[in-house]
N, C-alpha and C positions, 0 to 999 in steps of 0.2 A: 321132863326127862330128856336127857341129852342123847343124841344119836351119834354114831360113829361113822365117819366118812373119810376116805383117804384124801390127801391133799389135791390130787388130780380132779376129784369130784367137786371139791370146793372151788377150785380155780375155774373149773368148767362151768360152774353156775354163773360166774361173772362173764365168761365168754358168751353164754347165751344172752345175758343181760345186754352186753355190748351189741350183739346182733339185733336184739329188739329195739334198742335205742337208735341204732343206725336206720332201721326201717321207719321208726318214728320221725327221724330227721328228714327222710325222703318224703314223708306225707305232710309234715307240719308246715303251716304257712305263717304262723305267728312268730315273729323274730325273737321274742323273749323266751318262748317255749323251745325254739330251736337252739338258742344259746344255752338254756338250762340243760338240754339233752347233751349238747356238745361238751359242756363243762363236766357233766357226770361221766361221759365216756373218757375224757382226758384224765379225770381223777382216778378212775378205775385202772387205766393203763399205767399211770404213774405209780399207783400202789402196787400193781403186779410186778412192775420192773424192779421196784425196791424189794419186794418180797422175794422175787426170784434171785436177786443178787445176795440178799441176806441169808436165805435159808436153802436155796437150791443150787448155789454155786454158779449162777448164770453170769455171763459177761455183760458189761455195759452195752446197751444197744447202740449200733453204729449211728443211727439217726437221732440219738438222744443228746441234745444239747441242753440237758436238764429241762426239757419242755414240761412245764407244770400246768395245772389247771389255769393259772393266771396267763400263761403264754398261749393257751389254746385259743383264746379270743383272737389272737393275731393270725393264727393258722387258719387256712381255709378248711371248710368242713370236709372237702374231698381229701385233703392232706391228712386230716385227723382220722378219717375212716380208713385210709390206706395204712396209716401207722397202726391202727387197731388191728387190722387184718394181718399185718406183718407180725405183730406181737403174738396174736393168737396162734398163727401158723408156727412161729418159732417155739412157743411154749408147748403146744400140743405135739409137734413133730420132733423136737430136739430136747428141750430142757427137761420136761417131765419124764419122757422115756429114759433118758440118761440117768436121772436121779433115781427113778423107781427101780431101775435094774440093779442098783447097788444098795438101796436102803431096805432095812427090815420093815415088815408090815407095821410094827408098833410105831416106828418113826414116821411112816406115812400117815398113820392115824393121828399121831400127836401134832404133826404139821397141819393136818386137815382141821383139827380143833383150833389151832392157833390162827389159821386163815379165817375160819368162821368167826372167831371172836374179834379179830381185827376188822373184818368186813362189817360186823355189827357195830363196832365202835365208830368206824368210818361213817356209817349211815346215820348216826345220831349226833354227829358234830353239827354245831350251828353253821348255817349257811350251806348245808349240803342237802 
């Protein structure tokens, strides 16, 4: 049975996941596991930025030189976590409130369903 959640709830789930992965990075000593967590954070941020631009009318992030999961390896973990925090703050404080103030509740739920489906597809891709 499918449940209904607004887009902010769905994107917020990823925000919590980023926070948990960030804590894991702080505690993890194994380089391969640290890199896997960093790659996952980078992938989530990249997906959110694309989703926000495509569906919520967000602008291109100022610090985005199309930094993808592949380029995350070159970025320091501190830079990656700082980027994640900036993204979450922007999305929660500006992008979502601006969109939600003008969108009908059915649109919010439809985008929530789209976000959930895209997140599930993202998590089953090979190599993720």
